[in-house]
C-alpha positions in Angstrom: 142.1 100.2 113.5 141.9 103.3 115.5 138.4 104.5 116.4 139.1 108.1 115.4 139.7 107.0 111.8 136.5 104.9 111.6 134.0 106.8 109.4 131.3 104.2 109.7 129.3 106.1 112.2 128.7 108.9 109.8 127.7 106.3 107.2 125.3 104.8 109.7 123.8 108.2 110.2 123.5 108.6 106.5 121.7 105.2 106.3 119.3 106.3 109.0 118.6 109.6 107.2 118.0 107.7 104.0 115.3 105.7 105.8 113.9 108.7 107.8 113.7 111.2 105.0 113.0 109.7 101.6 111.4 106.5 102.8 109.5 108.3 105.7 108.2 111.2 103.5 107.8 109.7 100.1 107.4 105.9 100.8 105.5 105.6 104.1 103.2 108.6 103.4 102.4 108.0 99.8 99.0 106.3 100.7 97.8 109.6 102.1 97.6 111.0 98.6 95.0 108.5 97.3 91.8 110.1 98.6 92.6 113.7 97.9 94.1 113.2 94.5 91.1 111.0 93.4 88.6 113.5 94.8 90.3 116.5 93.2 90.8 115.0 89.8 88.0 112.6 89.7 89.9 109.4 89.5 88.6 106.0 90.5 90.2 104.5 93.6 90.9 101.2 91.7 92.7 103.1 88.9 94.8 105.0 91.5 95.7 101.7 93.1 97.6 100.7 90.0 100.0 103.6 90.7 101.3 101.7 93.7 101.7 98.5 91.7 103.5 100.2 88.9 105.7 102.2 91.3 106.7 99.0 93.3 107.8 97.0 90.2 109.5 100.1 88.7 111.4 100.4 92.0 112.5 96.7 91.8 113.7 97.0 88.3 115.4 100.2 89.0 117.3 98.7 91.9 118.8 96.0 89.7 120.0 98.6 87.2 121.2 101.1 90.0 123.0 98.3 91.9 125.4 97.8 89.0 125.9 101.5 88.7 126.6 101.9 92.4 129.4 99.2 92.2 131.0 100.7 89.2 130.4 104.5 89.5 131.0 107.2 92.1 128.3 106.5 94.7 128.1 110.2 95.9 127.5 111.3 92.3 125.0 108.6 91.6 123.1 109.4 94.7 122.9 113.1 93.7 121.5 112.0 90.4 118.9 109.8 92.2 117.9 112.7 94.6 117.5 115.2 91.7 115.6 112.7 89.6 113.2 111.8 92.4 112.5 115.3 93.4 112.0 116.5 89.8 109.4 113.8 89.2 107.4 114.8 92.4 107.4 118.4 91.3 106.2 117.3 87.8 103.5 115.2 89.4 101.7 118.3 90.7 101.0 119.3 87.1 99.5 115.9 86.1 95.8 115.9 85.3 95.3 112.4 83.8 95.8 109.0 85.6 98.2 107.7 82.9 100.4 110.6 83.6 100.7 109.6 87.3 101.5 106.0 86.2 104.4 107.3 84.1 105.7 109.9 86.6 105.6 107.8 89.7 107.0 104.8 87.8 110.0 106.9 86.9 110.1 108.5 90.3 110.4 105.1 92.0 113.3 104.1 89.7 115.2 107.0 91.1 113.8 106.5 94.6 115.2 102.9 94.5 118.6 104.5 94.6 117.8 106.4 97.9 116.2 103.8 100.0 116.6 100.0 100.7 119.4 99.3 98.3 121.9 101.9 99.4 121.0 101.4 103.0 121.7 97.7 102.9 124.9 98.3 100.8 126.4 101.0 103.1 125.7 99.0 106.3 127.0 95.7 104.9 130.1 97.4 103.6 131.0 99.3 106.9 129.9 96.9 109.5 131.4 93.4 109.7 130.4 92.8 113.3 127.0 93.9 114.7 125.8 94.1 111.1 122.2 93.1 111.9 122.0 95.6 114.8 123.2 98.4 112.6 120.9 97.5 109.8 117.9 97.5 112.1 118.8 101.0 113.5 119.1 102.3 110.0 115.7 100.8 108.9 114.1 101.9 112.2 114.3 105.5 110.6 111.5 104.6 108.2 109.1 103.8 111.0 110.0 106.8 113.0 109.8 108.9 109.7 106.3 107.6 109.0 105.1 108.5 112.5 106.8 112.1 112.3 105.9 113.0 108.7 102.4 111.6 108.4 100.8 114.4 110.4 102.9 116.9 108.6 101.9 115.7 105.2 98.2 115.3 106.3 98.2 119.0 107.4 99.4 120.2 104.0 96.9 117.9 102.2 94.0 119.2 104.3 94.8 122.9 103.7 92.7 123.0 100.6 91.4 121.2 97.6 94.8 121.1 96.1 96.7 120.7 99.3 98.1 117.5 97.9 100.2 119.5 95.5 101.6 121.6 98.4 102.4 118.4 100.1 104.2 116.9 97.2 106.2 120.2 96.7 107.2 120.2 100.3 108.3 116.5 100.1 110.4 117.2 96.9 112.0 120.2 98.6 112.8 118.4 101.9 114.1 115.3 100.3 116.1 117.3 97.8 118.0 119.5 100.3 118.6 116.8 102.9 119.8 114.2 100.4 122.2 116.6 98.5 123.8 117.4 101.9 123.8 113.7 103.0 125.2 112.5 99.8 128.1 115.0 99.7 129.1 114.7 103.4 128.1 111.5 104.9 127.8 108.7 102.1 131.1 106.7 101.7 130.7 103.5 99.7 133.3 101.3 101.4 136.0 101.4 104.0 138.7 100.4 101.5 138.2 103.6 99.6 139.1 105.6 102.7 142.0 103.4 103.9 140.3 101.9 106.8 138.4 98.6 107.6 134.9 97.7 108.5 133.7 97.8 112.1 134.8 94.9 114.3 134.2 94.7 118.0 137.8 93.8 118.6 136.8 91.1 121.2 138.4 87.7 121.1 136.0 85.1 120.0 135.5 82.6 122.9 133.6 79.9 121.1 133.6 77.9 118.0 130.2 79.4 117.1 131.5 83.0 117.5 134.6 82.1 115.4 132.4 80.6 112.7 130.2 83.7 112.7 133.1 86.0 112.4 134.5 84.0 109.5 131.1 84.1 107.8 130.9 87.9 108.2 134.4 88.3 106.7 133.8 85.9 103.8 134.1 87.8 100.4 131.4 85.5 98.9 130.5 84.5 95.4 129.3 86.3 92.3 125.7 86.8 91.3 126.2 84.1 88.6 127.2 81.5 91.1 124.8 82.6 93.7 121.7 82.3 91.5 122.6 78.8 90.4 123.0 77.5 93.9 120.4 75.6 96.0 120.7 78.4 98.5 119.3 80.8 96.1 115.9 79.0 95.7 115.8 78.9 99.5 116.4 82.7 99.7 113.6 83.2 97.0 111.4 81.1 99.4 112.3 83.5 102.2 111.6 86.8 100.4 108.4 85.5 98.8 107.1 84.3 102.1 108.0 87.5 103.8 106.3 89.5 101.0 103.1 87.4 101.2 103.1 87.4 105.1 103.7 91.2 105.6 101.5 92.6 102.8 98.8 89.8 103.0 98.2 90.5 106.7 98.9 94.2 107.2 96.9 95.5 104.3 93.8 93.7 105.4 93.8 94.1 109.2 92.2 97.5 109.2 89.2 96.2 107.1 89.1 93.1 109.3 88.9 95.0 112.6 86.3 97.5 111.3 84.1 94.7 109.9 83.9 93.3 113.5 84.0 96.4 115.6 81.7 98.4 113.4 82.7 101.6 115.2 83.5 103.9 112.2 87.3 103.0 112.3 88.1 104.1 115.9 89.5 100.7 117.0 91.3 100.4 113.7 93.1 103.7 114.3 94.1 102.7 117.8 95.3 99.3 116.7 97.5 100.8 113.9 99.0 103.4 116.3 100.1 100.8 118.7 101.4 98.6 115.9 103.5 101.5 114.6 105.1 102.2 117.9 105.8 98.6 118.7 107.2 97.9 115.3 109.9 100.5 115.8 111.1 98.8 118.9 110.9 95.4 117.2 113.0 96.8 114.3 115.9 97.6 116.6 115.4 94.6 118.9 115.3 92.1 116.0 118.6 93.1 114.6 120.3 93.0 118.0 118.9 89.5 118.6 120.3 88.4 115.1 123.7 89.4 116.3 123.4 87.8 119.7 121.6 84.6 118.8 122.1 84.2 115.1 119.7 84.5 112.2 118.1 81.0 112.5 117.2 81.3 116.2 115.9 84.8 115.9 113.7 84.0 112.9 112.4 81.0 114.8 111.4 83.3 117.6 109.8 85.8 115.2 107.8 83.1 113.6 106.4 82.1 117.0 105.5 85.8 117.6 103.8 86.0 114.2 101.8 82.8 115.0 100.8 84.3 118.4 99.7 87.6 116.7 97.7 85.8 114.1 96.1 83.5 116.7 95.0 86.7 118.4 93.3 87.9 115.3 91.7 84.5 115.0 90.4 84.6 118.5 89.1 88.2 118.0 87.2 87.0 114.9 85.3 84.3 117.1 84.8 86.3 120.3 84.9 89.9 119.3 86.8 90.7 122.5 88.6 94.0 121.8 91.8 93.3 123.9 92.6 90.2 121.8 93.2 92.3 118.7 96.0 94.1 120.4 97.9 90.8 120.5 98.4 91.5 116.8 99.6 95.0 117.5 102.2 93.8 119.9 103.4 90.3 118.9 103.0 90.6 115.1 104.5 94.1 115.2 107.6 93.0 117.1 108.3 90.5 114.4 108.1 93.0 111.6 111.8 93.5 111.4 111.7 90.6 109.1 110.7 92.4 105.9 113.5 94.9 106.0 116.3 93.5 108.2 116.2 89.8 107.4 116.7 89.9 103.6 119.4 92.5 103.9 121.4 90.5 106.5 120.7 87.1 105.0 122.1 87.9 101.6 125.5 88.7 103.1 125.4 85.7 105.3 124.5 83.3 102.5 126.4 84.8 99.6 128.9 87.2 101.1 129.7 90.7 100.0 131.3 90.2 96.6 128.2 90.9 94.5 125.9 91.9 97.4 124.1 94.8 95.6 123.2 92.8 92.5 122.1 89.8 94.4 120.1 91.8 96.9 118.3 93.9 94.1 117.4 90.8 92.2 115.9 89.0 95.3 114.0 92.2 96.1 112.0 91.8 92.8 110.6 88.5 94.2 109.8 90.1 97.5 107.7 92.6 95.7 106.0 89.7 93.8 105.2 88.1 97.0 103.8 91.3 98.5 101.6 91.9 95.5 100.4 88.3 95.6 99.8 88.4 99.3 97.2 91.1 99.3 95.3 89.5 96.5 95.6 86.0 98.1 94.0 87.4 101.3 91.1 88.8 99.4 90.5 85.4 97.8 90.8 83.2 100.9 88.7 85.5 103.2 86.1 85.8 100.4 85.8 81.9 100.3 86.4 80.9 103.9 86.4 84.0 106.1 89.2 85.8 107.9 89.6 83.1 110.5 90.8 80.6 108.0 93.0 83.2 106.4 94.9 83.8 109.6 95.4 80.1 110.0 96.8 80.0 106.4 99.4 82.8 107.3 100.5 80.8 110.3 101.6 78.1 107.9 103.4 80.7 105.9 105.3 81.7 109.0 106.5 78.1 109.5 107.5 77.9 105.9 109.4 81.1 106.2 111.5 79.6 109.0 112.2 76.4 107.0 113.3 78.5 104.1 115.7 80.5 106.2 117.2 77.3 107.6 117.7 76.0 104.1 119.3 79.2 102.9 121.8 79.3 105.7 122.8 75.6 105.2 123.1 76.3 101.6 125.3 79.3 102.3 127.6 77.2 104.5 128.0 74.8 101.6 128.9 77.6 99.3 131.5 79.0 101.7 133.1 75.5 102.1 133.3 75.2 98.3 134.5 78.8 97.7 136.4 79.7 101.0 138.3 82.5 99.1 135.3 83.4 97.0 134.8 82.3 93.4 137.1 83.6 90.7 
């Protein structure tokens, strides 16, 4: 394969843009609208919180439907439809005056948005990169963290411009996403190498070890159908992985700000610093985690990440006992480095365990269980800390980190059995 014919670098750029623009502007900045919308329209905070829950599950359900459409229809056209649908919903949201209207509009918007974020990113990178897949996946998803850092102050400035500044912010978001995504969909998105008479990216280096040879064979494996995958023992381990990740990431990150403020009692100053450090470190961790997966393998990388998670949680536990400010930054550093897990691990693990034959459908279905875990995690933390305090809560999540590693090991072992049983893929 001649490098000048390889179009995957443009596809990788498209995947990064999908993360940086739609995810960065609409996904990562959505929490900024809670206070101003509730204040302007007189909504209760609890009532608005349901918008997030409805939007999350709508996104998961939408991803399962859109996955099938992406596999059967022209991906460029489908992404144009998703872009237009998302942006129209955000424009319509500026005319909403009742909370049920926001439930309806953002539920619908997130069905479309599912076709612009995690699903197409994972599909594109998996299709175009056979080698260095985890590294490329992490580069693409790093755009979301960078996008959140870049767009958050921009959206905040629009919102703070007046009582209805949130409407201006939503209109700007719709316009920016619409323009960029139309251009990206038309000129950069290419569903698979086969459609363009080329092959996925391979390093071209001769494998020097049995482990390398085995990894290369695994990456090239066509895989099994969704029907076969979801009936295998590996599937239940994969469910354990995504549920544990959802519980761990949401259960910890959504409560740390409140936890820090409850001890520091400084009006939220330490909380802001902790979150800023966390955001910067997580971007580095996103890229580094993917590179390590390619270098060391998924199992060893997840083991290292689980150790980092435990160290980060131990830092929070020590902070709850001593109140020493520096300890809380152990969370911002160690836990943040490991947070490539929610985005990169499921995307890479699906192709590793089940191959690429029915990747989109399997990934979208598993994502539903990730969201269930995330929704359950935040509530679970509230319950445990209410009964036993935050110290015991952080110990509980250390156990979840261990279970996550065990589930990953089981999933990989199950995937190896599937590959041995269906070396040419199932019929």
